[in-house]
MOPAC internal coordinates of N, CA, C and O (Angstrom, degrees):
PM7 1SCF
backbone

  N    0.0000 0     0.00 0     0.00 0    0    0    0
  C    1.4024 1     0.00 0     0.00 0    1    0    0
  C    1.5461 1   109.32 1     0.00 0    2    1    0
  O    1.2310 1   120.51 1   -16.37 1    3    2    1
  N    1.2951 1   116.62 1   163.63 1    3    2    1
  C    1.4420 1   125.30 1  -179.61 1    5    3    2
  C    1.5237 1   111.08 1   -67.00 1    6    5    3
  O    1.2310 1   117.95 1   -56.55 1    7    6    5
  N    1.2957 1   121.52 1   123.45 1    7    6    5
  C    1.4920 1   123.19 1   173.80 1    9    7    6
  C    1.4765 1   112.38 1  -132.10 1   10    9    7
  O    1.2310 1   119.37 1   -48.59 1   11   10    9
  N    1.3166 1   118.81 1   131.41 1   11   10    9
  C    1.4301 1   124.84 1  -176.96 1   13   11   10
  C    1.5898 1   108.92 1  -128.38 1   14   13   11
  O    1.2310 1   121.00 1   -56.30 1   15   14   13
  N    1.2594 1   115.70 1   123.70 1   15   14   13
  C    1.4319 1   123.09 1  -174.24 1   17   15   14
  C    1.4928 1   110.73 1  -122.83 1   18   17   15
  O    1.2310 1   121.23 1   -70.65 1   19   18   17
  N    1.3421 1   115.25 1   109.35 1   19   18   17
  C    1.4103 1   120.93 1  -179.19 1   21   19   18
  C    1.6108 1   109.06 1   -90.74 1   22   21   19
  O    1.2310 1   121.59 1   -24.87 1   23   22   21
  N    1.3907 1   114.57 1   155.13 1   23   22   21
  C    1.4358 1   118.85 1   168.80 1   25   23   22
  C    1.5618 1   104.05 1  -158.61 1   26   25   23
  O    1.2310 1   123.69 1    -9.40 1   27   26   25
  N    1.3720 1   110.52 1   170.60 1   27   26   25
  C    1.3592 1   118.50 1   173.71 1   29   27   26
  C    1.5945 1   115.26 1   107.19 1   30   29   27
  O    1.2310 1   120.54 1  -179.92 1   31   30   29
  N    1.2801 1   116.56 1     0.08 1   31   30   29
  C    1.4569 1   121.95 1  -179.39 1   33   31   30
  C    1.6041 1   106.88 1   -72.60 1   34   33   31
  O    1.2310 1   122.85 1    -5.88 1   35   34   33
  N    1.2814 1   112.14 1   174.12 1   35   34   33
  C    1.4501 1   121.12 1   175.47 1   37   35   34
  C    1.4356 1   113.44 1   164.32 1   38   37   35
  O    1.2310 1   123.26 1    17.60 1   39   38   37
  N    1.4177 1   111.36 1  -162.40 1   39   38   37
  C    1.4107 1   119.67 1   175.52 1   41   39   38
  C    1.5948 1   113.45 1  -109.00 1   42   41   39
  O    1.2310 1   121.38 1   -50.85 1   43   42   41
  N    1.2806 1   114.97 1   129.15 1   43   42   41
  C    1.4572 1   117.64 1  -172.65 1   45   43   42
  C    1.5520 1   104.69 1  -140.01 1   46   45   43
  O    1.2310 1   121.97 1   -23.59 1   47   46   45
  N    1.3825 1   113.84 1   156.41 1   47   46   45
  C    1.4202 1   118.01 1  -177.69 1   49   47   46
  C    1.5649 1   105.59 1   -88.67 1   50   49   47
  O    1.2310 1   122.40 1   -18.59 1   51   50   49
  N    1.2877 1   113.02 1   161.41 1   51   50   49
  C    1.4427 1   120.60 1   174.60 1   53   51   50
  C    1.5602 1   113.49 1   -51.45 1   54   53   51
  O    1.2310 1   118.66 1   -50.86 1   55   54   53
  N    1.3503 1   120.16 1   129.14 1   55   54   53
  C    1.3628 1   118.09 1  -176.36 1   57   55   54
  C    1.4988 1   116.12 1    95.33 1   58   57   55
  O    1.2310 1   122.02 1   166.82 1   59   58   57
  N    1.3535 1   113.74 1   -13.18 1   59   58   57
  C    1.4948 1   117.81 1  -178.67 1   61   59   58
  C    1.4565 1   112.82 1   -86.69 1   62   61   59
  O    1.2310 1   122.13 1     5.70 1   63   62   61
  N    1.3359 1   113.53 1  -174.30 1   63   62   61
  C    1.5402 1   117.62 1  -176.36 1   65   63   62
  C    1.4955 1   112.63 1  -135.91 1   66   65   63
  O    1.2310 1   122.49 1   -24.94 1   67   66   65
  N    1.2966 1   112.83 1   155.06 1   67   66   65
  C    1.4555 1   120.75 1   176.49 1   69   67   66
  C    1.4565 1   110.06 1  -141.00 1   70   69   67
  O    1.2310 1   120.81 1   -24.65 1   71   70   69
  N    1.3047 1   116.06 1   155.35 1   71   70   69
  C    1.5479 1   119.75 1   169.61 1   73   71   70
  C    1.5268 1   109.61 1  -125.13 1   74   73   71
  O    1.2310 1   123.28 1   -60.69 1   75   74   73
  N    1.3827 1   111.31 1   119.31 1   75   74   73
  C    1.4634 1   116.54 1   173.05 1   77   75   74
  C    1.4850 1   110.01 1   -88.86 1   78   77   75
  O    1.2310 1   121.50 1   -32.41 1   79   78   77
  N    1.3102 1   114.74 1   147.59 1   79   78   77
  C    1.5254 1   120.97 1   166.95 1   81   79   78
  C    1.4815 1   112.00 1  -122.92 1   82   81   79
  O    1.2310 1   122.07 1   -25.89 1   83   82   81
  N    1.3256 1   113.63 1   154.11 1   83   82   81
  C    1.4676 1   121.73 1   174.94 1   85   83   82
  C    1.5172 1   105.50 1  -140.63 1   86   85   83
  O    1.2310 1   122.60 1   -68.57 1   87   86   85
  N    1.3663 1   112.62 1   111.43 1   87   86   85
  C    1.4435 1   121.92 1   177.05 1   89   87   86
  C    1.6087 1   108.55 1   -90.50 1   90   89   87
  O    1.2310 1   119.12 1   -55.24 1   91   90   89
  N    1.2418 1   119.29 1   124.76 1   91   90   89
  C    1.4397 1   126.29 1  -177.80 1   93   91   90
  C    1.5660 1   119.30 1  -106.91 1   94   93   91
  O    1.2310 1   120.27 1   -29.20 1   95   94   93
  N    1.1847 1   117.09 1   150.80 1   95   94   93
  C    1.5109 1   115.25 1   177.88 1   97   95   94
  C    1.6645 1   105.21 1  -159.19 1   98   97   95
  O    1.2310 1   120.57 1   -19.64 1   99   98   97
  N    1.2571 1   116.51 1   160.36 1   99   98   97
  C    1.4224 1   124.58 1  -179.72 1  101   99   98
  C    1.5104 1   118.31 1    90.51 1  102  101   99
  O    1.2310 1   120.74 1  -173.01 1  103  102  101
  N    1.3501 1   116.20 1     6.99 1  103  102  101
  C    1.4394 1   117.61 1   172.15 1  105  103  102
  C    1.5429 1   107.46 1  -155.80 1  106  105  103
  O    1.2310 1   118.97 1     2.14 1  107  106  105
  N    1.3388 1   119.57 1  -177.86 1  107  106  105
  C    1.3186 1   127.10 1  -174.18 1  109  107  106
  C    1.6013 1   106.95 1   -86.70 1  110  109  107
  O    1.2310 1   122.41 1   -92.19 1  111  110  109
  N    1.3193 1   112.98 1    87.81 1  111  110  109
  C    1.5006 1   117.54 1  -167.15 1  113  111  110
  C    1.6609 1   110.51 1   -56.96 1  114  113  111
  O    1.2310 1   121.17 1   137.05 1  115  114  113
  N    1.3330 1   115.36 1   -42.95 1  115  114  113
  C    1.3888 1   121.06 1  -171.05 1  117  115  114
  C    1.5238 1   113.12 1   -64.73 1  118  117  115
  O    1.2310 1   120.92 1   164.94 1  119  118  117
  N    1.3428 1   115.85 1   -15.06 1  119  118  117
  C    1.4839 1   119.23 1  -176.32 1  121  119  118
  C    1.4690 1   108.29 1  -109.05 1  122  121  119
  O    1.2310 1   117.66 1  -171.82 1  123  122  121
  N    1.3248 1   122.06 1     8.18 1  123  122  121
  C    1.4906 1   119.90 1  -172.16 1  125  123  122
  C    1.5791 1   108.38 1  -119.52 1  126  125  123
  O    1.2310 1   121.60 1   -39.31 1  127  126  125
  N    1.2561 1   114.54 1   140.69 1  127  126  125
  C    1.4941 1   122.22 1   172.10 1  129  127  126
  C    1.5308 1   102.78 1   -69.91 1  130  129  127
  O    1.2310 1   124.04 1   -31.27 1  131  130  129
  N    1.3713 1   109.85 1   148.73 1  131  130  129
  C    1.4860 1   117.92 1   173.72 1  133  131  130
  C    1.4613 1   110.04 1  -132.06 1  134  133  131
  O    1.2310 1   120.18 1   -25.39 1  135  134  133
  N    1.3278 1   117.27 1   154.61 1  135  134  133
  C    1.4544 1   120.15 1  -179.91 1  137  135  134
  C    1.5117 1   114.65 1  -139.49 1  138  137  135
  O    1.2310 1   121.00 1   -21.85 1  139  138  137
  N    1.2715 1   115.70 1   158.15 1  139  138  137
  C    1.5054 1   116.46 1   170.11 1  141  139  138
  C    1.6900 1   103.61 1  -117.12 1  142  141  139
  O    1.2310 1   123.83 1   -44.28 1  143  142  141
  N    1.2848 1   110.25 1   135.72 1  143  142  141
  C    1.4382 1   117.96 1   173.42 1  145  143  142
  C    1.5030 1   107.20 1  -121.49 1  146  145  143
  O    1.2310 1   120.30 1   -16.74 1  147  146  145
  N    1.3370 1   117.04 1   163.26 1  147  146  145
  C    1.4375 1   120.25 1   169.68 1  149  147  146
  C    1.5075 1   112.11 1  -141.34 1  150  149  147
  O    1.2310 1   121.62 1   -26.75 1  151  150  149
  N    1.3288 1   114.50 1   153.25 1  151  150  149
  C    1.4789 1   119.97 1   175.60 1  153  151  150
  C    1.4716 1   113.84 1  -136.23 1  154  153  151
  O    1.2310 1   121.06 1   -59.64 1  155  154  153
  N    1.3744 1   115.58 1   120.36 1  155  154  153
  C    1.4270 1   123.04 1  -179.30 1  157  155  154
  C    1.5751 1   108.80 1   -89.21 1  158  157  155
  O    1.2310 1   118.81 1   -22.60 1  159  158  157
  N    1.1980 1   119.87 1   157.40 1  159  158  157
  C    1.4649 1   121.80 1   177.83 1  161  159  158
  C    1.5165 1   111.68 1   -52.06 1  162  161  159
  O    1.2310 1   121.07 1   -49.59 1  163  162  161
  N    1.3256 1   115.56 1   130.41 1  163  162  161
  C    1.4350 1   118.13 1   175.40 1  165  163  162
  C    1.5559 1   115.28 1    72.76 1  166  165  163
  O    1.2310 1   122.72 1  -170.09 1  167  166  165
  N    1.2511 1   112.40 1     9.91 1  167  166  165
  C    1.5753 1   116.91 1   179.34 1  169  167  166
  C    1.5115 1   108.86 1  -124.25 1  170  169  167
  O    1.2310 1   121.63 1   -18.24 1  171  170  169
  N    1.3403 1   114.49 1   161.76 1  171  170  169
  C    1.4787 1   118.97 1   178.22 1  173  171  170
  C    1.5364 1   109.61 1   -77.84 1  174  173  171
  O    1.2310 1   120.55 1   -22.58 1  175  174  173
  N    1.3413 1   116.56 1   157.42 1  175  174  173
  C    1.4706 1   116.60 1   175.13 1  177  175  174
  C    1.4972 1   111.60 1   -67.40 1  178  177  175
  O    1.2310 1   120.52 1   -39.13 1  179  178  177
  N    1.3105 1   116.61 1   140.87 1  179  178  177
  C    1.5198 1   116.45 1  -177.14 1  181  179  178
  C    1.5493 1   108.52 1  -132.78 1  182  181  179
  O    1.2310 1   121.25 1   -31.21 1  183  182  181
  N    1.3147 1   115.21 1   148.79 1  183  182  181
  C    1.4115 1   125.56 1   173.62 1  185  183  182
  C    1.5423 1   112.16 1   -62.77 1  186  185  183
  O    1.2310 1   119.59 1   -55.28 1  187  186  185
  N    1.2896 1   118.39 1   124.72 1  187  186  185
  C    1.4433 1   122.28 1   170.48 1  189  187  186
  C    1.5420 1   115.53 1   -91.32 1  190  189  187
  O    1.2310 1   124.40 1   126.77 1  191  190  189
  N    1.3577 1   109.15 1   -53.23 1  191  190  189
  C    1.5122 1   118.12 1  -176.52 1  193  191  190
  C    1.5009 1   111.72 1  -161.47 1  194  193  191
  O    1.2310 1   121.18 1   -30.87 1  195  194  193
  N    1.2881 1   115.35 1   149.13 1  195  194  193
  C    1.4953 1   115.96 1   177.34 1  197  195  194
  C    1.5402 1   108.12 1  -137.67 1  198  197  195
  O    1.2310 1   123.58 1   -30.61 1  199  198  197
  N    1.3111 1   110.73 1   149.39 1  199  198  197
  C    1.5291 1   114.56 1   178.91 1  201  199  198
  C    1.5834 1   103.47 1  -132.99 1  202  201  199
  O    1.2310 1   123.28 1   -44.70 1  203  202  201
  N    1.4357 1   111.32 1   135.30 1  203  202  201
  C    1.3682 1   117.68 1  -178.00 1  205  203  202
  C    1.5429 1   109.28 1   -95.19 1  206  205  203
  O    1.2310 1   119.47 1    -4.03 1  207  206  205
  N    1.3159 1   118.62 1   175.97 1  207  206  205
  C    1.3671 1   121.88 1  -168.47 1  209  207  206
  C    1.5776 1   106.92 1   -70.16 1  210  209  207
  O    1.2310 1   120.03 1   153.91 1  211  210  209
  N    1.2551 1   117.55 1   -26.09 1  211  210  209
  C    1.4659 1   116.69 1   178.59 1  213  211  210
  C    1.5072 1   117.80 1   -84.62 1  214  213  211
  O    1.2310 1   123.36 1   175.66 1  215  214  213
  N    1.4348 1   111.17 1    -4.34 1  215  214  213
  C    1.4337 1   116.79 1  -178.92 1  217  215  214
  C    1.5233 1   119.00 1   104.25 1  218  217  215
  O    1.2310 1   123.49 1   171.18 1  219  218  217
  N    1.3895 1   110.91 1    -8.82 1  219  218  217
  C    1.5030 1   115.29 1   175.36 1  221  219  218
  C    1.5638 1   109.07 1   -65.27 1  222  221  219
  O    1.2310 1   122.87 1   -41.64 1  223  222  221
  N    1.3375 1   112.10 1   138.36 1  223  222  221
  C    1.5331 1   117.44 1   178.28 1  225  223  222
  C    1.5423 1   109.70 1  -124.32 1  226  225  223
  O    1.2310 1   124.47 1   -22.28 1  227  226  225
  N    1.3425 1   109.03 1   157.72 1  227  226  225
  C    1.4985 1   114.94 1   166.83 1  229  227  226
  C    1.4417 1   104.46 1  -141.65 1  230  229  227
  O    1.2310 1   121.06 1   -15.10 1  231  230  229
  N    1.4716 1   115.58 1   164.90 1  231  230  229
  C    1.4118 1   125.17 1  -170.45 1  233  231  230
  C    1.4544 1   112.63 1  -142.03 1  234  233  231
  O    1.2310 1   119.75 1   -32.50 1  235  234  233
  N    1.2895 1   118.08 1   147.50 1  235  234  233
  C    1.4846 1   118.80 1   166.04 1  237  235  234
  C    1.4582 1   110.34 1   -68.49 1  238  237  235
  O    1.2310 1   122.25 1   -37.70 1  239  238  237
  N    1.3518 1   113.30 1   142.30 1  239  238  237
  C    1.5060 1   118.73 1  -175.87 1  241  239  238
  C    1.5310 1   110.01 1   -58.31 1  242  241  239
  O    1.2310 1   118.76 1   155.71 1  243  242  241
  N    1.2843 1   119.98 1   -24.29 1  243  242  241
  C    1.4450 1   118.45 1  -177.74 1  245  243  242
  C    1.4674 1   114.36 1   -75.88 1  246  245  243
  O    1.2310 1   117.68 1   164.25 1  247  246  245
  N    1.4074 1   122.01 1   -15.75 1  247  246  245
  C    1.3536 1   126.73 1   175.97 1  249  247  246
  C    1.4647 1   117.92 1  -113.48 1  250  249  247
  O    1.2310 1   119.16 1   179.89 1  251  250  249
  N    1.2463 1   119.21 1    -0.11 1  251  250  249
  C    1.4315 1   125.24 1  -179.18 1  253  251  250
  C    1.5534 1   109.77 1   -61.01 1  254  253  251
  O    1.2310 1   120.69 1   -50.45 1  255  254  253
  N    1.3976 1   116.29 1   129.55 1  255  254  253
  C    1.4731 1   124.22 1  -178.71 1  257  255  254
  C    1.3945 1   110.59 1    87.72 1  258  257  255
  O    1.2310 1   118.39 1   164.22 1  259  258  257
  N    1.3129 1   120.67 1   -15.78 1  259  258  257
  C    1.5415 1   120.80 1   177.65 1  261  259  258
  C    1.5930 1   115.33 1  -109.83 1  262  261  259
  O    1.2310 1   122.81 1   149.20 1  263  262  261
  N    1.2742 1   112.22 1   -30.80 1  263  262  261
  C    1.4976 1   116.02 1  -178.06 1  265  263  262
  C    1.4917 1   111.29 1  -110.22 1  266  265  263
  O    1.2310 1   117.98 1   -31.88 1  267  266  265
  N    1.3087 1   121.44 1   148.12 1  267  266  265
  C    1.4705 1   126.12 1   176.99 1  269  267  266
  C    1.5645 1   109.16 1  -134.06 1  270  269  267
  O    1.2310 1   122.19 1   -57.09 1  271  270  269
  N    1.2757 1   113.40 1   122.91 1  271  270  269
  C    1.5044 1   118.57 1   174.00 1  273  271  270
  C    1.5268 1   106.23 1   -97.78 1  274  273  271
  O    1.2310 1   122.41 1   -40.25 1  275  274  273
  N    1.3444 1   112.98 1   139.75 1  275  274  273
  C    1.4677 1   119.75 1   175.01 1  277  275  274
  C    1.4887 1   111.10 1  -148.31 1  278  277  275
  O    1.2310 1   120.23 1    -9.55 1  279  278  277
  N    1.2934 1   117.17 1   170.45 1  279  278  277
  C    1.3937 1   121.49 1  -176.11 1  281  279  278
  C    1.5630 1   112.78 1  -141.21 1  282  281  279
  O    1.2310 1   120.18 1   -34.93 1  283  282  281
  N    1.2991 1   117.27 1   145.07 1  283  282  281
  C    1.3988 1   120.40 1   177.14 1  285  283  282
  C    1.5392 1   106.80 1  -126.59 1  286  285  283
  O    1.2310 1   120.78 1   -85.19 1  287  286  285
  N    1.3094 1   116.11 1    94.81 1  287  286  285
  C    1.4560 1   120.63 1  -173.24 1  289  287  286
  C    1.4929 1   111.58 1   -61.07 1  290  289  287
  O    1.2310 1   115.52 1   145.07 1  291  290  289
  N    1.2489 1   126.11 1   -34.93 1  291  290  289
  C    1.3998 1   128.62 1  -175.46 1  293  291  290
  C    1.6267 1   109.30 1   -65.35 1  294  293  291
  O    1.2310 1   120.76 1   157.16 1  295  294  293
  N    1.2958 1   116.14 1   -22.84 1  295  294  293
  C    1.4505 1   124.75 1   171.37 1  297  295  294
  C    1.4016 1   121.75 1  -102.69 1  298  297  295
  O    1.2310 1   121.96 1   178.74 1  299  298  297
  N    1.4248 1   113.86 1    -1.26 1  299  298  297
  C    1.3777 1   122.54 1  -177.37 1  301  299  298
  C    1.5868 1   110.13 1    51.22 1  302  301  299
  O    1.2310 1   122.25 1  -131.06 1  303  302  301
  N    1.3489 1   113.30 1    48.94 1  303  302  301
  C    1.4681 1   116.48 1  -171.24 1  305  303  302
  C    1.5574 1   107.23 1  -133.55 1  306  305  303
  O    1.2310 1   118.52 1   -41.75 1  307  306  305
  N    1.3326 1   120.42 1   138.25 1  307  306  305
  C    1.4695 1   120.40 1   167.19 1  309  307  306
  C    1.4448 1   107.50 1  -119.52 1  310  309  307
  O    1.2310 1   122.75 1   -34.55 1  311  310  309
  N    1.3128 1   112.34 1   145.45 1  311  310  309
  C    1.5962 1   120.86 1  -170.30 1  313  311  310
  C    1.5504 1   104.50 1  -119.60 1  314  313  311
  O    1.2310 1   122.87 1   -24.54 1  315  314  313
  N    1.3557 1   112.10 1   155.46 1  315  314  313
  C    1.4802 1   122.08 1   168.68 1  317  315  314
  C    1.5356 1   102.64 1  -134.36 1  318  317  315
  O    1.2310 1   122.00 1   -71.35 1  319  318  317
  N    1.4324 1   113.77 1   108.65 1  319  318  317
  C    1.3950 1   122.94 1   167.27 1  321  319  318
  C    1.5413 1   111.91 1   -85.71 1  322  321  319
  O    1.2310 1   122.25 1   -60.89 1  323  322  321
  N    1.3486 1   113.30 1   119.11 1  323  322  321
  C    1.4232 1   117.58 1  -173.59 1  325  323  322
  C    1.5967 1   105.36 1  -112.95 1  326  325  323
  O    1.2310 1   118.47 1   -60.37 1  327  326  325
  N    1.2393 1   120.51 1   119.63 1  327  326  325
  C    1.4442 1   127.02 1   174.38 1  329  327  326
  C    1.5180 1   113.95 1  -113.76 1  330  329  327
  O    1.2310 1   119.23 1   -14.22 1  331  330  329
  N    1.2613 1   119.08 1   165.78 1  331  330  329
  C    1.4585 1   123.98 1   175.99 1  333  331  330
  C    1.5355 1   110.34 1    46.41 1  334  333  331
  O    1.2310 1   122.26 1  -127.99 1  335  334  333
  N    1.3497 1   113.29 1    52.01 1  335  334  333
  C    1.5483 1   116.87 1  -172.51 1  337  335  334
  C    1.5349 1   107.05 1   -71.45 1  338  337  335
  O    1.2310 1   123.98 1   -30.01 1  339  338  337
  N    1.2998 1   109.97 1   149.99 1  339  338  337
  C    1.4886 1   119.15 1   179.81 1  341  339  338
  C    1.5583 1   108.95 1  -125.35 1  342  341  339
  O    1.2310 1   119.70 1   -21.39 1  343  342  341
  N    1.3175 1   118.18 1   158.61 1  343  342  341
  C    1.4759 1   116.90 1   178.84 1  345  343  342
  C    1.4601 1   113.68 1   -57.15 1  346  345  343
  O    1.2310 1   119.39 1   147.48 1  347  346  345
  N    1.3189 1   118.77 1   -32.52 1  347  346  345
  C    1.5191 1   122.31 1   172.96 1  349  347  346
  C    1.4511 1   118.78 1   -60.11 1  350  349  347
  O    1.2310 1   121.13 1   168.55 1  351  350  349
  N    1.3486 1   115.44 1   -11.45 1  351  350  349
  C    1.4777 1   124.30 1   175.42 1  353  351  350
  C    1.5300 1   110.90 1   -79.89 1  354  353  351
  O    1.2310 1   120.58 1   164.53 1  355  354  353
  N    1.3194 1   116.50 1   -15.47 1  355  354  353
  C    1.4965 1   118.15 1  -179.99 1  357  355  354
  C    1.4785 1   115.45 1   -53.19 1  358  357  355
  O    1.2310 1   117.32 1   -56.19 1  359  358  357
  N    1.2347 1   122.71 1   123.81 1  359  358  357
  C    1.4742 1   125.26 1   179.54 1  361  359  358
  C    1.5277 1   107.03 1   179.10 1  362  361  359
  O    1.2310 1   123.47 1    -6.59 1  363  362  361
  N    1.4075 1   110.96 1   173.41 1  363  362  361
  C    1.4277 1   120.04 1   168.90 1  365  363  362
  C    1.5387 1   107.73 1   -88.98 1  366  365  363
  O    1.2310 1   119.64 1   -53.58 1  367  366  365
  N    1.2747 1   118.29 1   126.42 1  367  366  365
  C    1.3625 1   123.81 1  -176.47 1  369  367  366
  C    1.5845 1   108.33 1  -100.50 1  370  369  367
  O    1.2310 1   120.56 1   -45.58 1  371  370  369
  N    1.3523 1   116.53 1   134.42 1  371  370  369
  C    1.4562 1   125.18 1  -174.49 1  373  371  370
  C    1.4841 1   106.00 1  -122.84 1  374  373  371
  O    1.2310 1   122.19 1   -36.51 1  375  374  373
  N    1.2996 1   113.41 1   143.49 1  375  374  373
  C    1.4812 1   127.20 1   169.85 1  377  375  374
  C    1.5268 1   107.29 1   -93.60 1  378  377  375
  O    1.2310 1   119.10 1   -46.04 1  379  378  377
  N    1.2569 1   119.33 1   133.96 1  379  378  377
  C    1.5329 1   124.28 1   175.33 1  381  379  378
  C    1.4737 1   111.41 1  -118.54 1  382  381  379
  O    1.2310 1   119.87 1   -52.41 1  383  382  381
  N    1.3320 1   117.86 1   127.59 1  383  382  381
  C    1.4966 1   119.62 1   174.83 1  385  383  382
  C    1.4525 1   105.76 1  -109.91 1  386  385  383
  O    1.2310 1   123.94 1    26.02 1  387  386  385
  N    1.3809 1   110.05 1  -153.98 1  387  386  385
  C    1.4715 1   120.50 1  -175.98 1  389  387  386
  C    1.5636 1   111.05 1   -71.13 1  390  389  387
  O    1.2310 1   120.72 1   -22.02 1  391  390  389
  N    1.3758 1   116.24 1   157.98 1  391  390  389
  C    1.3874 1   125.78 1   170.85 1  393  391  390
  C    1.5338 1   111.57 1    56.30 1  394  393  391
  O    1.2310 1   122.67 1  -146.50 1  395  394  393
  N    1.3414 1   112.48 1    33.50 1  395  394  393
  C    1.4697 1   118.68 1   174.96 1  397  395  394
  C    1.4024 1   113.20 1    74.81 1  398  397  395
  O    1.2310 1   116.66 1  -156.84 1  399  398  397
  N    1.2980 1   123.95 1    23.16 1  399  398  397
  C    1.5616 1   122.53 1  -176.91 1  401  399  398
  C    1.4611 1   107.85 1   -83.03 1  402  401  399
  O    1.2310 1   122.07 1   -25.90 1  403  402  401
  N    1.3048 1   113.64 1   154.10 1  403  402  401
  C    1.4405 1   124.42 1  -177.80 1  405  403  402
  C    1.5039 1   112.45 1  -135.09 1  406  405  403
  O    1.2310 1   119.00 1   -28.82 1  407  406  405
  N    1.2291 1   119.52 1   151.18 1  407  406  405
  C    1.5215 1   125.46 1   168.87 1  409  407  406
  C    1.5517 1   109.32 1   -88.97 1  410  409  407
  O    1.2310 1   121.62 1     3.23 1  411  410  409
  N    1.2718 1   114.51 1  -176.77 1  411  410  409
  C    1.4507 1   117.19 1  -172.22 1  413  411  410
  C    1.5605 1   112.35 1   -85.71 1  414  413  411
  O    1.2310 1   121.94 1   168.54 1  415  414  413
  N    1.3914 1   113.88 1   -11.46 1  415  414  413
  C    1.3942 1   115.70 1   179.56 1  417  415  414
  C    1.5703 1   113.31 1    94.24 1  418  417  415
  O    1.2310 1   119.93 1   -29.35 1  419  418  417
  N    1.3327 1   117.73 1   150.65 1  419  418  417
  C    1.3293 1   125.71 1   175.45 1  421  419  418
  C    1.5204 1   112.75 1  -138.50 1  422  421  419
  O    1.2310 1   120.48 1   -44.74 1  423  422  421
  N    1.3119 1   116.68 1   135.26 1  423  422  421
  C    1.4748 1   120.28 1  -169.97 1  425  423  422
  C    1.4483 1   111.42 1   -86.30 1  426  425  423
  O    1.2310 1   120.22 1   -52.20 1  427  426  425
  N    1.3456 1   117.19 1   127.80 1  427  426  425
  C    1.5067 1   121.89 1   174.96 1  429  427  426
  C    1.4492 1   105.80 1  -119.65 1  430  429  427
  O    1.2310 1   119.45 1   -54.49 1  431  430  429
  N    1.3676 1   118.66 1   125.51 1  431  430  429
  C    1.4511 1   128.70 1   177.40 1  433  431  430
  C    1.4269 1   112.96 1  -124.97 1  434  433  431
  O    1.2310 1   122.22 1   -60.75 1  435  434  433
  N    1.3721 1   113.36 1   119.25 1  435  434  433
  C    1.4720 1   119.61 1   176.93 1  437  435  434
  C    1.3805 1   112.17 1  -106.30 1  438  437  435
  O    1.2310 1   117.67 1   -69.50 1  439  438  437
  N    1.3459 1   122.04 1   110.50 1  439  438  437
  C    1.4046 1   127.51 1  -171.48 1  441  439  438
  C    1.5418 1   111.43 1  -156.86 1  442  441  439
  O    1.2310 1   120.59 1   -31.59 1  443  442  441
  N    1.2580 1   116.49 1   148.41 1  443  442  441
  C    1.4304 1   120.63 1   174.97 1  445  443  442
  C    1.5832 1   114.35 1   -99.07 1  446  445  443
  O    1.2310 1   120.10 1   180.00 1  447  446  445

């Protein structure tokens, strides 16, 4: 079955950086689009970034120029490099795979 395991979250000061990782199994990773979503308390889950099998990416306007999604097919892993973090980026970040599959989430807190 599909399994997605996120890691890399934590507490960081405003302006800092984090890199999230999502290791996937149970499907043909190289052929699948992957995405990162986030959900802040009291808000709906929102798309942060998506990467297609060919490498095309798209981003939410709120993170363009600060976040970068990438993938390493040999490791079945998708990454989210987050730079210039703001308090508004505080949320649980989720990896999404095919057929609506989700990871368990990883908490990112941006605070001084």
